[in-house]
Backbone as CSV, one residue per row, in Angstrom:
resi,resn,N_x,N_y,N_z,CA_x,CA_y,CA_z,C_x,C_y,C_z
1,UNK,17.305,2.297,-31.477,16.039,1.510,-31.744,15.268,1.445,-30.458
2,UNK,13.926,1.282,-30.553,13.044,1.064,-29.442,13.242,-0.351,-28.947
3,UNK,13.607,-0.581,-27.728,13.703,-1.912,-27.159,12.393,-2.315,-26.456
4,UNK,11.670,-1.308,-26.020,10.495,-1.539,-25.234,9.472,-0.433,-25.511
5,UNK,8.118,-0.796,-25.658,7.144,0.182,-25.990,5.752,-0.209,-25.445
6,UNK,5.013,0.834,-25.104,3.634,0.483,-24.709,2.738,1.356,-25.617
7,UNK,1.496,0.815,-25.800,0.553,1.536,-26.577,-0.833,1.460,-25.870
8,UNK,-1.359,2.683,-25.538,-2.632,2.721,-24.876,-2.810,1.843,-23.643
9,UNK,-1.803,1.677,-22.829,-1.711,0.739,-21.730,-2.656,1.232,-20.582
10,UNK,-3.518,0.281,-20.272,-4.459,0.501,-19.183,-4.337,-0.686,-18.142
11,UNK,-4.333,-0.280,-16.851,-4.449,-1.270,-15.830,-5.444,-0.870,-14.729
12,UNK,-6.379,-1.759,-14.585,-7.417,-1.408,-13.546,-7.509,-2.578,-12.560
13,UNK,-7.949,-2.264,-11.365,-8.205,-3.284,-10.297,-9.654,-3.180,-9.929
14,UNK,-10.178,-4.306,-9.607,-11.590,-4.417,-9.193,-11.842,-4.861,-7.739
15,UNK,-12.722,-4.162,-7.067,-13.141,-4.662,-5.738,-14.657,-4.712,-5.871
16,UNK,-15.180,-5.938,-6.070,-16.560,-6.071,-6.375,-16.984,-5.377,-7.654
17,UNK,-17.910,-4.456,-7.555,-18.310,-3.666,-8.698,-17.509,-2.393,-8.935
18,UNK,-16.639,-2.163,-7.990,-15.844,-0.903,-8.049,-14.559,-1.152,-8.879
19,UNK,-14.265,-0.232,-9.874,-13.148,-0.337,-10.668,-12.245,0.857,-10.320
20,UNK,-10.925,0.599,-10.160,-9.883,1.616,-9.949,-9.010,1.515,-11.035
21,UNK,-8.895,2.581,-11.886,-8.050,2.587,-12.973,-6.685,3.233,-12.609
22,UNK,-5.679,2.473,-12.585,-4.361,2.933,-12.025,-3.545,3.492,-13.152
23,UNK,-3.572,2.915,-14.340,-2.740,3.390,-15.446,-3.789,3.704,-16.557
24,UNK,-3.609,4.883,-17.216,-4.696,5.489,-18.064,-4.075,5.721,-19.421
25,UNK,-4.136,4.782,-20.324,-3.768,5.074,-21.723,-2.356,5.463,-21.938
26,UNK,-1.405,4.813,-21.348,-0.076,5.217,-21.445,0.629,4.658,-22.750
27,UNK,1.147,5.576,-23.522,1.896,5.155,-24.722,3.255,5.843,-24.639
28,UNK,4.318,5.024,-24.567,5.690,5.448,-24.440,6.667,4.449,-24.885
29,UNK,7.771,4.768,-25.315,8.850,3.943,-25.778,10.156,4.155,-25.070
30,UNK,10.982,3.172,-25.002,12.372,3.154,-24.412,13.338,2.650,-25.432
31,UNK,14.524,3.374,-25.499,15.571,2.976,-26.400,16.591,2.221,-25.718
32,UNK,17.379,1.458,-26.454,18.499,0.708,-25.913,19.511,1.669,-25.287
33,UNK,20.149,1.266,-24.159,21.155,1.914,-23.487,20.701,3.210,-22.669
34,UNK,19.367,3.350,-22.579,18.827,4.435,-21.739,18.931,4.058,-20.278
35,UNK,19.049,5.122,-19.479,18.860,4.971,-17.990,17.726,5.893,-17.651
36,UNK,16.597,5.295,-17.542,15.283,6.043,-17.356,14.891,5.920,-15.859
37,UNK,14.512,7.022,-15.334,13.915,7.081,-13.974,12.509,7.379,-14.013
38,UNK,11.687,6.694,-13.360,10.225,6.852,-13.290,9.963,7.366,-11.832
39,UNK,9.359,8.531,-11.786,9.098,9.107,-10.476,7.631,9.419,-10.341
40,UNK,7.211,9.664,-9.077,5.852,10.054,-8.801,5.484,9.757,-7.410
41,UNK,4.428,10.458,-6.874,4.055,10.267,-5.543,3.516,8.896,-5.304
42,UNK,3.505,8.453,-3.967,2.954,7.169,-3.636,1.496,7.038,-4.201
43,UNK,1.265,5.935,-4.928,-0.136,5.737,-5.468,-0.321,6.295,-6.809
44,UNK,0.728,6.899,-7.366,0.687,7.474,-8.686,0.575,6.445,-9.877
45,UNK,1.082,5.158,-9.533,0.992,4.124,-10.571,2.279,3.733,-11.124
46,UNK,3.507,4.235,-10.504,4.725,3.984,-11.097,5.193,2.540,-10.895
47,UNK,4.902,1.934,-9.726,5.309,0.515,-9.615,4.407,-0.416,-10.391
48,UNK,3.097,-0.081,-10.520,2.198,-0.806,-11.373,2.678,-0.716,-12.790
49,UNK,3.193,0.420,-13.218,3.638,0.551,-14.583,4.931,-0.251,-14.842
50,UNK,5.860,-0.322,-13.961,7.087,-1.178,-14.155,6.709,-2.640,-14.157
51,UNK,5.692,-3.006,-13.396,5.241,-4.439,-13.436,4.712,-4.778,-14.798
52,UNK,4.006,-3.901,-15.464,3.439,-4.093,-16.819,4.705,-4.225,-17.704
53,UNK,5.662,-3.275,-17.636,6.788,-3.324,-18.520,7.564,-4.573,-18.390
54,UNK,7.745,-5.068,-17.145,8.506,-6.227,-16.882,7.739,-7.572,-16.987
55,UNK,6.485,-7.523,-17.595,5.728,-8.650,-17.786,5.495,-9.512,-16.507
56,UNK,5.418,-8.763,-15.389,5.072,-9.419,-14.069,3.630,-9.341,-13.880
57,UNK,2.819,-8.669,-14.693,1.468,-8.537,-14.630,0.871,-8.297,-16.037
58,UNK,-0.356,-8.557,-16.248,-1.018,-8.462,-17.510,-1.904,-7.211,-17.472
59,UNK,-1.720,-6.341,-18.515,-2.529,-5.108,-18.550,-4.013,-5.445,-18.869
60,UNK,-4.827,-4.527,-18.345,-6.252,-4.685,-18.634,-6.619,-4.460,-20.058
61,UNK,-5.888,-3.523,-20.638,-6.097,-3.142,-22.081,-4.724,-2.539,-22.506
62,UNK,-4.606,-2.415,-23.831,-3.374,-1.941,-24.430,-2.351,-2.945,-24.593
63,UNK,-1.144,-2.511,-24.945,-0.121,-3.596,-25.322,1.251,-3.180,-24.779
64,UNK,2.092,-4.161,-24.556,3.503,-3.908,-24.247,4.249,-4.624,-25.364
65,UNK,5.223,-3.963,-25.999,5.966,-4.605,-27.105,7.505,-4.605,-26.665
66,UNK,8.040,-5.816,-26.721,9.498,-6.044,-26.480,10.106,-6.361,-27.793
67,UNK,11.021,-5.444,-28.246,11.776,-5.634,-29.558,10.664,-5.813,-30.639
68,UNK,9.643,-5.002,-30.533,8.649,-4.979,-31.576,7.589,-6.049,-31.463
69,UNK,7.727,-7.036,-30.581,6.798,-8.171,-30.412,5.741,-7.938,-29.353
70,UNK,4.460,-8.075,-29.736,3.414,-7.899,-28.701,3.471,-9.030,-27.611
71,UNK,3.287,-8.667,-26.370,3.397,-9.628,-25.294,2.109,-9.971,-24.502
72,UNK,1.053,-9.249,-24.658,-0.149,-9.429,-23.887,-0.690,-10.795,-24.006
73,UNK,-0.699,-11.353,-25.150,-1.405,-12.577,-25.418,-0.440,-13.780,-25.223
74,UNK,0.767,-13.554,-24.717,1.653,-14.640,-24.459,1.110,-15.576,-23.360
75,UNK,1.374,-16.838,-23.463,1.009,-17.754,-22.351,1.880,-17.507,-21.116
76,UNK,1.471,-17.965,-19.914,2.309,-17.686,-18.798,3.706,-18.269,-18.854
77,UNK,3.807,-19.434,-19.583,5.097,-20.081,-19.776,6.019,-19.177,-20.665
78,UNK,5.422,-18.647,-21.729,6.201,-17.743,-22.648,6.625,-16.500,-21.889
79,UNK,5.662,-15.937,-21.094,6.003,-14.719,-20.321,7.201,-15.022,-19.395
80,UNK,7.110,-16.129,-18.669,8.301,-16.495,-17.837,9.538,-16.608,-18.601
81,UNK,9.518,-17.305,-19.807,10.708,-17.351,-20.677,11.205,-16.012,-21.041
82,UNK,10.309,-15.146,-21.377,10.731,-13.752,-21.872,11.392,-13.060,-20.683
83,UNK,10.812,-13.150,-19.484,11.496,-12.482,-18.375,12.803,-13.055,-18.121
84,UNK,13.004,-14.377,-18.123,14.153,-15.134,-17.877,15.274,-14.734,-18.774
85,UNK,14.896,-14.630,-20.058,15.849,-14.401,-21.117,16.222,-13.034,-21.397
86,UNK,15.310,-12.040,-21.088,15.509,-10.703,-21.474,15.604,-9.650,-20.334
87,UNK,15.115,-9.965,-19.214,15.050,-9.010,-18.119,15.894,-9.399,-16.883
88,UNK,16.264,-8.383,-16.110,16.810,-8.573,-14.782,16.005,-7.667,-13.841
89,UNK,15.784,-8.082,-12.655,14.943,-7.356,-11.699,15.592,-7.090,-10.409
90,UNK,15.504,-5.923,-9.859,16.042,-5.502,-8.602,14.897,-4.894,-7.788
91,UNK,14.605,-5.472,-6.649,13.472,-5.053,-5.809,14.032,-4.422,-4.543
92,UNK,13.127,-3.563,-3.909,13.545,-2.850,-2.718,13.784,-3.740,-1.580
93,UNK,13.164,-4.948,-1.540,13.418,-5.939,-0.417,14.312,-6.968,-0.671
94,UNK,15.163,-6.807,-1.820,16.215,-7.635,-2.217,15.757,-9.001,-2.852
95,UNK,14.818,-9.645,-2.120,14.203,-10.926,-2.641,15.238,-11.996,-2.834
96,UNK,16.189,-12.052,-1.913,17.231,-13.142,-1.972,16.654,-14.401,-1.291
97,UNK,17.115,-15.557,-1.707,16.712,-16.809,-1.049,17.589,-17.034,0.147
98,UNK,16.946,-16.983,1.378,17.755,-17.034,2.612,18.636,-18.252,2.790
99,UNK,18.188,-19.345,2.171,18.966,-20.660,2.400,20.104,-20.811,1.333
100,UNK,20.286,-19.816,0.482,21.310,-19.870,-0.515,22.354,-18.814,-0.203
101,UNK,23.653,-19.138,-0.431,24.648,-18.039,-0.253,24.675,-17.136,-1.500
102,UNK,25.586,-16.112,-1.347,25.482,-15.050,-2.374,25.703,-15.615,-3.785
103,UNK,26.714,-16.418,-4.051,26.988,-16.903,-5.397,25.786,-17.720,-5.837
104,UNK,25.206,-18.435,-4.966,24.025,-19.340,-5.413,22.863,-18.488,-5.823
105,UNK,22.618,-17.420,-5.134,21.575,-16.429,-5.426,21.720,-15.846,-6.776
106,UNK,22.993,-15.451,-7.062,23.255,-14.832,-8.274,23.225,-15.871,-9.404
107,UNK,23.467,-17.116,-9.128,23.481,-18.106,-10.221,22.093,-18.679,-10.615
108,UNK,21.102,-18.438,-9.777,19.778,-18.959,-9.972,19.244,-18.796,-11.401
109,UNK,19.192,-17.454,-11.907,18.622,-17.246,-13.192,19.375,-18.019,-14.349
110,UNK,20.626,-18.065,-14.198,21.494,-18.725,-15.223,21.112,-20.248,-15.226
111,UNK,21.061,-20.900,-14.014,20.794,-22.282,-13.969,19.294,-22.570,-14.451
112,UNK,18.421,-21.604,-14.250,17.130,-21.796,-14.712,17.035,-21.782,-16.223
113,UNK,17.997,-21.124,-16.830,18.063,-21.067,-18.311,18.774,-22.333,-18.901
114,UNK,19.271,-23.211,-18.008,19.928,-24.425,-18.430,21.428,-24.467,-18.391
115,UNK,22.057,-23.394,-17.833,23.472,-23.380,-17.766,23.920,-24.373,-16.765
116,UNK,25.073,-25.030,-17.044,25.645,-26.020,-16.145,26.037,-25.263,-14.885
117,UNK,25.881,-25.971,-13.749,26.136,-25.386,-12.452,27.508,-24.759,-12.227
118,UNK,28.543,-25.471,-12.699,29.887,-24.954,-12.613,30.131,-23.766,-13.388
119,UNK,29.581,-23.671,-14.606,29.699,-22.410,-15.426,28.919,-21.233,-14.672
120,UNK,27.800,-21.592,-14.207,26.968,-20.527,-13.558,27.753,-20.052,-12.323
121,UNK,28.396,-20.990,-11.566,29.162,-20.613,-10.386,30.342,-19.723,-10.767
122,UNK,31.001,-19.968,-11.830,32.201,-19.205,-12.277,31.679,-17.808,-12.576
123,UNK,30.617,-17.684,-13.375,30.075,-16.337,-13.755,29.660,-15.631,-12.503
124,UNK,28.960,-16.314,-11.581,28.404,-15.689,-10.313,29.618,-15.076,-9.560
125,UNK,30.664,-15.826,-9.381,31.857,-15.325,-8.677,32.423,-14.096,-9.359
126,UNK,32.555,-14.142,-10.696,33.067,-13.030,-11.362,32.191,-11.797,-11.278
127,UNK,30.792,-12.018,-11.249,29.923,-10.917,-11.108,29.952,-10.346,-9.706
128,UNK,30.010,-11.213,-8.655,30.170,-10.657,-7.353,31.392,-9.887,-7.136
129,UNK,32.475,-10.341,-7.683,33.714,-9.558,-7.608,33.553,-8.227,-8.328
130,UNK,32.913,-8.224,-9.465,32.775,-6.931,-10.285,31.900,-5.937,-9.568
131,UNK,31.039,-6.414,-8.694,30.104,-5.395,-8.019,30.682,-5.056,-6.547
132,UNK,31.970,-5.371,-6.392,32.632,-4.903,-5.175,32.357,-5.804,-3.951
133,UNK,32.128,-7.088,-4.131,31.825,-7.928,-2.878,32.816,-9.077,-2.899
134,UNK,34.126,-8.812,-3.285,35.045,-9.896,-3.176,35.194,-10.404,-1.776
135,UNK,35.101,-11.747,-1.638,35.232,-12.430,-0.409,33.830,-12.670,0.268
136,UNK,32.782,-12.135,-0.326,31.419,-12.401,0.192,30.628,-13.419,-0.549
137,UNK,31.317,-14.164,-1.441,30.510,-15.143,-2.376,29.907,-16.244,-1.592
138,UNK,30.453,-16.623,-0.401,29.839,-17.792,0.331,28.914,-17.332,1.480
139,UNK,28.803,-16.002,1.645,27.995,-15.455,2.699,26.540,-15.661,2.409
140,UNK,25.729,-15.901,3.481,24.330,-15.994,3.368,23.637,-14.623,3.504
141,UNK,22.425,-14.410,3.033,21.858,-13.099,3.192,21.800,-12.492,4.602
142,UNK,21.705,-13.325,5.618,21.661,-12.864,7.013,23.130,-12.359,7.486
143,UNK,24.136,-12.716,6.629,25.542,-12.292,6.948,25.874,-11.088,6.092
144,UNK,24.996,-10.425,5.464,25.205,-9.294,4.586,24.555,-8.062,5.119
145,UNK,25.141,-6.907,4.960,24.489,-5.690,5.294,23.420,-5.398,4.239
146,UNK,22.571,-4.396,4.501,21.498,-4.059,3.506,22.057,-3.713,2.110
147,UNK,23.147,-2.903,2.110,23.784,-2.507,0.914,24.381,-3.658,0.184
148,UNK,25.071,-4.626,0.944,25.625,-5.759,0.316,24.551,-6.707,-0.288
149,UNK,23.449,-6.876,0.421,22.361,-7.786,-0.069,21.699,-7.158,-1.357
150,UNK,21.651,-5.867,-1.405,21.147,-5.217,-2.663,22.183,-5.357,-3.782
151,UNK,23.455,-5.362,-3.456,24.399,-5.555,-4.472,24.322,-7.065,-4.992
152,UNK,24.080,-7.973,-4.143,23.867,-9.350,-4.664,22.667,-9.449,-5.552
153,UNK,21.523,-8.726,-5.101,20.393,-8.872,-5.960,20.653,-8.178,-7.372
154,UNK,21.508,-7.146,-7.328,21.903,-6.575,-8.676,22.757,-7.531,-9.479
155,UNK,23.680,-8.219,-8.717,24.434,-9.290,-9.377,23.620,-10.284,-9.989
156,UNK,22.597,-10.735,-9.294,21.670,-11.746,-9.843,20.924,-11.215,-11.106
157,UNK,20.666,-9.999,-11.129,19.868,-9.405,-12.109,20.674,-9.190,-13.473
158,UNK,21.982,-9.005,-13.272,22.895,-8.710,-14.440,23.714,-9.828,-14.886
159,UNK,23.921,-10.857,-14.152,24.889,-11.903,-14.434,24.579,-12.584,-15.835
160,UNK,23.388,-12.648,-16.194,22.955,-13.292,-17.437,22.886,-12.266,-18.658
161,UNK,23.401,-11.034,-18.323,23.421,-9.988,-19.345,22.062,-9.731,-19.956
162,UNK,21.051,-9.221,-19.132,19.717,-8.952,-19.636,19.681,-7.774,-20.572
163,UNK,18.703,-7.794,-21.409,18.530,-6.645,-22.318,18.044,-5.440,-21.578
164,UNK,17.182,-5.643,-20.490,16.793,-4.546,-19.716,16.895,-4.926,-18.196
165,UNK,17.389,-3.981,-17.434,17.472,-4.098,-16.018,16.375,-3.255,-15.430
166,UNK,15.408,-3.844,-14.667,14.337,-3.082,-13.958,14.773,-2.926,-12.485
167,UNK,14.515,-1.832,-11.967,14.786,-1.564,-10.470,13.594,-0.837,-9.885
168,UNK,13.007,-1.480,-8.970,11.747,-0.876,-8.258,12.231,-0.411,-6.892
169,UNK,12.382,0.946,-6.724,12.819,1.573,-5.431,13.991,0.820,-4.827
170,UNK,15.098,0.794,-5.547,16.189,-0.141,-5.143,17.010,0.471,-3.894
171,UNK,16.730,1.787,-3.667,17.458,2.342,-2.404,16.494,2.662,-1.279
172,UNK,15.257,2.171,-1.349,14.255,2.529,-0.364,14.577,2.074,1.065
173,UNK,15.286,0.975,1.225,15.607,0.416,2.528,16.955,0.653,2.976
174,UNK,17.748,1.560,2.289,19.088,1.828,2.570,19.376,3.215,3.074
175,UNK,20.425,3.364,3.829,20.852,4.696,4.303,21.447,5.528,3.232
176,UNK,21.794,6.733,3.302,22.233,7.584,2.253,23.528,7.095,1.605
177,UNK,24.475,6.645,2.448,25.749,6.144,1.898,25.691,4.919,1.023
178,UNK,24.820,4.017,1.552,24.628,2.762,0.753,23.853,2.973,-0.486
179,UNK,22.843,3.908,-0.374,22.060,4.339,-1.513,22.935,4.895,-2.551
180,UNK,23.847,5.766,-2.149,24.770,6.324,-3.118,25.649,5.303,-3.790
181,UNK,26.069,4.268,-3.162,26.860,3.169,-3.684,26.027,2.448,-4.766
182,UNK,24.751,2.163,-4.468,23.955,1.434,-5.461,23.681,2.337,-6.661
183,UNK,23.356,3.553,-6.499,23.154,4.409,-7.723,24.466,4.544,-8.463
184,UNK,25.615,4.718,-7.836,26.868,4.720,-8.542,27.096,3.479,-9.334
185,UNK,26.649,2.321,-8.784,26.835,0.995,-9.480,25.982,1.061,-10.742
186,UNK,24.749,1.572,-10.658,23.846,1.605,-11.820,24.521,2.491,-12.902
187,UNK,25.061,3.622,-12.504,25.709,4.479,-13.498,26.784,3.807,-14.111
188,UNK,27.595,2.912,-13.396,28.668,2.159,-14.071,28.171,1.199,-15.091
189,UNK,27.058,0.503,-14.685,26.465,-0.494,-15.562,25.921,0.216,-16.783
190,UNK,25.357,1.460,-16.658,24.713,2.223,-17.779,25.852,2.566,-18.726
191,UNK,27.019,3.060,-18.172,28.123,3.372,-18.964,28.686,2.239,-19.855
192,UNK,28.513,1.038,-19.272,28.965,-0.200,-19.943,27.892,-0.595,-21.022
193,UNK,26.721,0.131,-21.139,25.767,-0.213,-22.182,24.456,-0.850,-21.736
194,UNK,24.280,-0.974,-20.359,23.097,-1.625,-19.849,21.962,-0.681,-19.895
195,UNK,20.849,-1.119,-20.504,19.505,-0.446,-20.435,18.945,-0.613,-19.064
196,UNK,18.538,0.502,-18.457,18.014,0.494,-17.078,16.747,1.272,-16.979
197,UNK,15.664,0.784,-16.362,14.437,1.441,-15.984,14.288,1.393,-14.493
198,UNK,14.325,2.460,-13.868,14.321,2.517,-12.407,13.077,3.326,-11.949
199,UNK,12.403,2.709,-10.974,11.301,3.464,-10.211,11.975,3.960,-8.951
200,UNK,11.914,5.334,-8.690,12.336,5.864,-7.440,11.562,7.041,-7.001
201,UNK,11.400,7.235,-5.732,10.692,8.421,-5.259,11.768,9.458,-4.855
202,UNK,13.053,9.135,-5.015,14.085,9.992,-4.640,14.542,10.919,-5.846
203,UNK,14.097,12.115,-5.854,14.288,12.951,-7.057,15.757,13.283,-7.251
204,UNK,16.527,13.297,-6.271,17.964,13.570,-6.399,18.642,12.560,-7.242
205,UNK,18.193,11.285,-7.076,18.859,10.157,-8.040,18.140,10.224,-9.381
206,UNK,16.946,10.474,-9.415,16.164,10.513,-10.656,16.776,11.465,-11.622
207,UNK,17.164,12.668,-11.143,17.682,13.725,-11.907,19.014,13.374,-12.544
208,UNK,19.693,12.434,-12.019,20.996,11.925,-12.517,20.865,11.092,-13.749
209,UNK,19.721,10.621,-13.998,19.507,9.580,-15.067,19.421,10.299,-16.378
210,UNK,19.590,9.578,-17.491,19.517,10.164,-18.810,18.151,10.550,-19.267
211,UNK,17.107,10.052,-18.541,15.762,10.439,-18.854,14.903,10.384,-17.588
212,UNK,14.041,11.356,-17.481,13.191,11.468,-16.218,11.797,11.486,-16.630
213,UNK,10.994,10.544,-16.154,9.619,10.367,-16.476,8.765,10.451,-15.225
214,UNK,7.863,11.436,-15.138,7.040,11.544,-13.974,5.512,11.083,-14.196
215,UNK,5.116,10.260,-13.380,3.691,9.748,-13.463,2.835,10.384,-12.396
216,UNK,1.646,10.856,-12.738,0.778,11.336,-11.730,-0.611,10.804,-12.175
217,UNK,-1.351,10.197,-11.164,-2.618,9.699,-11.305,-2.813,8.845,-12.556
218,UNK,-1.729,8.019,-12.772,-1.920,7.032,-13.915,-1.549,7.530,-15.312
219,UNK,-1.055,8.779,-15.448,-0.689,9.231,-16.771,0.699,9.831,-16.698
220,UNK,1.306,9.910,-17.838,2.665,10.530,-17.922,2.535,12.068,-17.856
221,UNK,2.950,12.637,-16.813,2.892,14.080,-16.580,3.982,14.819,-17.344
222,UNK,5.190,14.211,-17.366,6.323,14.769,-17.996,7.231,13.687,-18.364
223,UNK,8.128,13.984,-19.433,9.024,12.997,-19.979,10.182,13.851,-20.582
224,UNK,11.332,13.844,-19.849,12.444,14.744,-20.181,13.691,13.922,-20.384
225,UNK,14.349,13.996,-21.572,15.601,13.357,-21.806,16.792,14.397,-21.758
226,UNK,17.921,14.029,-21.164,19.055,14.912,-21.208,19.585,15.065,-22.605
227,UNK,20.014,16.270,-22.971,20.556,16.478,-24.260,21.941,15.770,-24.492
């Protein structure tokens, strides 16, 4: 089934009277358990696109459907609830809270959903162990390598079992060895049934995904699924 869909999606930015249309009538759908990579040159619109899919921004026109439900007209409170309950996000700058240790960073989304702190801590520890960071639960972000910090951000994104995991250039700040570790972790999650939509400029990793989507100048240039 289609878990996520866009119809005639348009996103424009304005500078005075000047309009720049970044996304141009994109209609596309994603199925459950896909691992889709979105590629394109810098400025092609790929990050803007994932922000629309992830309800982090509101499209200028068109619609984003999550499980068949239109989302554009949702209030900001409802959009926040949708993101919290359905999505996990991994960003290239990790976006960890510097004053919180690893398990606390992982536990934040669960506690925001109302989970008791002790239960959230238990799941956070289990998640950190599962992503290969046994013994790092009490470490603060400045005590982690770049690859370890990105793993913590992935743990935070998946601990509450999101319907969709979004990753925006998750290996951009990592060396090749640590990048490989992150991509391998995504493949493991995908094999376990996680739906993943990843923006990457690294074609080597994009080609490993079950679906490869290329954006150019705000339109879908190609969309190829593995047989």
